[in-house]
N, C-alpha and C positions, 0 to 999 in steps of 0.2 A: 559542556556541550561539545560534541565531536566536530572537528574541522574537516573530517573525511569528506571527499566529494560525494554528493548525493547519488550520482550515477554509479558509484562503486559500492553502495550500500545494499544489503539484503532488505527484504520487506521488513523483517523484524528490527533490524538496526534503524531503518528509516522511521518506523512507527515509534520506537523508543525515543529517538531524538525529537520527533514531532511532539510527543507527550511532554518532553522537557521544555521545548520551546513554548508550548501552550501554557505550561505551568508558570514559566517566567513572565510571560505576557499578562497572565491573569493576576499575578502577584501585585502588579502595579508599581513595583519598586525599581523597574529598569528605566534608565534615562531615555529620553525621546529618541535620540539617534540610534541607540542600541535596540530600542523597540522596533524601529523601522527595519533594521538589519535582521532582527529576529523574525519579523513578519514575512520578509522576503524569503528567508530560509525556510520558514514554515510552509509558505506557498509552494516552494520547490519540492519540499518533502512530501506534501500532500499529493502533488501531481505524480511524483515518483511512485508513491504507494498505490494510487489509482491505476497507473499503468501496469504495475506488478499484479494487482488484483484482476484486471481485465485479461492479462495474459494467462493467468491461472484459470480463470473462468472458461477461456477458450479451449483449454486443454482438458477440461472436465468432460467425460463422456458417459453416456447412459448405456449400460450393458443391456442388450436385448436378448431374449431367450425364445426358444421354440416351445412348442406345447409340452415337451418333456422336461423343461427346465434347463436345457443345455444352452450355454452361451452361443449365440450365433454371430456376434460381432458387436461393434459399437456404433453409436449414433450420437452426433454432436448434441449437446444440450443447448436449448435456446436460451440466449442471454438477453434479459430485458433491460 
């Protein structure tokens, strides 16, 4: 598992590390104290990934066109 600060990770790095953390926790072979630390790291990774996704969703734009199919601009996509 990477000791890199979560805030310095890309979305892909954080997801990969989160998958590793989940795998270790699901294995049941990790001592209690280490499980607690892994759970805390996993929660931090999850929050980081959610923030990265929200930021990406906010950047997504729907291209609008006029009657001739020409792009006329962008319009923010509603995020639910």
